[in-house]
C-alpha positions, 0 to 999 in steps of 0.5 A, a space after each residue: 549526510 546532514 542536508 542544507 535546509 536551502 530551496 531546491 534549485 529546481 523546485 516550482 514550489 518548495 514544501 512551505 510554499 503555496 500555489 496560487 488558488 487555481 493552480 493548487 486545485 489543479 496539482 491537487 487533482 494530479 495527486 488524487 489522479 495518482 493515488 486513485 488506482 492503487 488506494 481503490 484496488 486494496 479494497 476491491 480486491 478485499 472486499 471492502 467498500 473503495 470510498 471507506 479507502 477513499 476517505 481514509 486516505 484523505 483522513 490519514 494524510 491530513 493526520 500525517 501532515 499535522 503530526 510532522 509539522 506540515 514539514 513533509 510532502 507525504 501522501 497515505 493510502 491503501 497498502 498492498 502489504 496487509 491484503 493477504 492478511 485482511 483476505 484471511 481474517 475476513 473469511 476467518 473473524 470478519 470485519 472487526 478482526 480486520 479493524 483491530 488489526 490495523 488499530 495494532 499495527 498502527 500501535 506498533 509504528 507509535 512504540 516503534 517511534 517512541 524508541 527511536 526518539 530514545 534510542 535512535 534508529 540504528 537498532 532497526 537495521 540490525 532487526 530488519 536487515 535487507 536479508 529479511 526485508 527483501 524475501 518479505 517483500 517478494 512475498 507479499 507480492 508472490 503470495 497473491 499471485 494465484 489471486 490475480 491469476 484466478 480473477 483474469 482467468 475464471 468466472 465462477 471458478 470455470 475457466 473463461 476466455 473472454 476474461 483472459 482476453 479483458 484481463 491481458 488487455 488492462 494488463 498490456 494497457 498498464 504496461 505500455 503506459 508505464 513503459 511509454 508513457 511521458 510526463 504524468 501518463 508515466 506516473 498513472 499507469 495503473 488508473 490508465 490501464 483501469 480506464 483502458 480495460 474497463 472501456 474495452 470490456 464494455 465494447 467488447 461486451 457489444 461485440 460478443 453480446 456480453 455483459 461484463 459491465 452493469 450500470 445498474 448499479 450507478 443509476 440507482 446510487 445516490 449522488 451523495 452517500 455516507 461511506 459504508 463505515 465500520 466502527 470498532 466497539 460500535 458495529 459489534 460488542 467489544 471483543 479481542 481479536 488475538 488472531 488479527 493482532 498476531 498476523 497485522 502487527 508482524 507485517 508493520 515492520 515490513 511497510 516501516 522499510 518502506 516508509 524509510 525509503 520513501 523518506 530517503 527519496 523525500 530527502 533527495 528532492 527537497 535538499 532536507 533531512 527529514 530524518 533529523 527535522 521534523 524527525 524520524 519519530 514524528 514521521 513514524 508517528 504520523 504514519 502510525 496515527 494514520 494507520 489507526 484512522 483507518 482502522 477506526 473507520 474500517 479501511 485498509 491500513 495504510 502507507 505513504 505512496 510512491 505514486 506521489 513523490 513520483 508526481 513531486 519528482 515530475 513536476 518539481 512541487 514539493 508543496 505541503 498544501 499541494 498534498 493537503 488540498 489532495 486529502 481534501 478532495 479525496 475526503 470529499 470524493 469519498 462521499 459521492 455515491 455515484 463514484 462509490 457504484 462506478 467503482 463497484 461496477 469494474 469488472 473482475 478481469 480488469 482488476 486481475 490485470 492490474 493485480 498482475 503487474 501491480 503484485 509482480 512488482 511487489 515482488 521484484 522490489 523485494 529482489 532490488 533489495 537483495 540485488 542493491 544491498 549486494 547480499 551474498 546467497 552464497 552466504 548459508 546464513 543468507 540462502 537459508 533465511 531467504 528460503 525459509 521466508 519465500 517458502 513458508 510465505 508463499 506456502 502459507 504457513 501457518 501457526 495455530 493454537 487454541 484459536 490464535 493464529 498467524 499465517 503468511 507473511 506475518 508468520 514468515 517475518 517473524 521466522 525471518 527476525 528470528 533465523 537472523 538474530 540466532 543463525 551464526 555469521 558463515 566466517 565465525 562458524 568456519 574459524 
């Protein structure tokens, strides 16, 4: 259905409107707070400098806005879909592989955007139907479950009750703010949960005589500092990482479905049809360019953020200028060394508590896709596809041939797509 391009009746500021300077800064800070918790959690889990992710989110967002002709108020930041793949690649091949994988993932977006431009987008549903996408999204969350639980329970590989207490307080705080929070509080439960867990860890350490938070690094850090960038082909000689390409590229197809969903929500909020203007090819290109930028500075791959869409739904401010302001603030924040040191001082069990909530929500989102699409799991084809994706993905099934390897989410994605294309429909089989 084509939507009119009129200003939404409830809009405080529409897409092309610019609030007064003071209000613009305040509204931009609100978006910065909304994305901050999730943005820095991804690099912390992977082992990358969090300020690089902040820089990437700002640069990627400005690039996305430029490509889409400043018509879509979308914020780009760290994607959780790639965490397991990045962790594996860092252990086997190093940061060069992660950076190269992110760049290739962005190139996948550009190729799909080119196909959409000339062939339309009807074929996408045939490649990525709900029965494939839903289980894959569940795998993304569930395959990381052990990482989150271990962060909450284990200190140096040994069970630690204090860690469990801190982790549970953090988790419960996230749940509390998410369920009972009103206004902006309900939009930033991860950030508020992080603050709560961090402060509790300090107080709990004082009571028990243990040190969970050290400010030594913060004291030593400079106020102005350049993020720890990794520039492919500069930090090391040119080298291809086929395993990175094969591991990261398929995941791009999964994050595309998230992209489509976010555009649909933005269409509804702003009373526009962004699939037509500026066009799905441009929105995909914007995502791809943002992800390529992330790869070229050694940051996690990026995706559009639902947290920031939530802020827009709450305050009825759809201004692209506000999103651009948040991007500029993120870039400026990435050069404050004290911020980086403060983020690195976050205790492991606090990160674990946040991860339990986030990874669980990701898995539940996959289940939601199946429910909303009314997928029939009594159908043998659907049952087998979902079963194979879940077990192969969560179990970490791996294909390895002469140094080439595809693991976990990527392998299960490829398996799901192939099975859907070649398994016969049950009704046809009975005939």
